[in-house]
N, C-alpha and C positions, 0 to 999 in steps of 0.2 A: 505495498498499500504507498507505504513512503517513496519506494523508488517510483511508481508510477505519478506521484505528487511531483517528483523531480522531473519527471520526462514533462509533464503538463505545462511545468515552469519554463521547463527549457524550449518548448515549443510556442510559448507565450513571447519569450524573449524573441525568438526568430521571426515570430510573426510581427511583431512590433518594429522591426528592424527592417523587415521587408515595405510594412507600411509607410515606414518614414522615407524609404528610396522611392515610392511610388509618389507619394505626394511632392515630392522634390521635382520629379520628373515631370509631372501634371503643371506644377507651378512653373516651370522652365518652358513647357510648351505654350502655355496659355500666357505667361509674361512677356516671352522672345528673351530672357536672361538666361544667363548660363550660373545658375546659383547652387547647382547639384556639388559640385566638386567642392565649393567653399564650405558649402553646411555638412558635406558629408565626412570633411575632415575633422570639423567641431563634433559632430555626432559621436568619431571614433574616441575622443576624450571620456565621454560619459561611461559611469560605473553599467548602466544596463547592456550597452554596447560592449563593452570588452571585456567585462568580468567572466571569469571562468569558475565561479564557484560552484556553480550547479554543476558542471562538467566535473568536477573534482569530487564532490559529492556523490554523483552516480558512480564514477570509478571506485570509491570507498564502499557504495553498497555492494557492488557487482563483487569486489575482491571479498566481502564478508561473507557472501552468499557462497560463492567458489570456496573458501576454507571452511565454511559449517558443511557443507553436502559432501565435498571430498572425503572429509576426516573420518 
């Protein structure tokens, strides 16, 4: 159950990143500007974009399951 929750959080993070990129593309298309590259760089600095905590927690849970079920 914990692993499934982590998986949902990871999917939510991926969806948010995809949504931000699509919003920027649509803004560029309608405004005629090229702001995607500028804002994409600033988005990479935010923790929701660059954090790997969920991935490391998932790896830890997978390792615990391996250890428990192989012993």
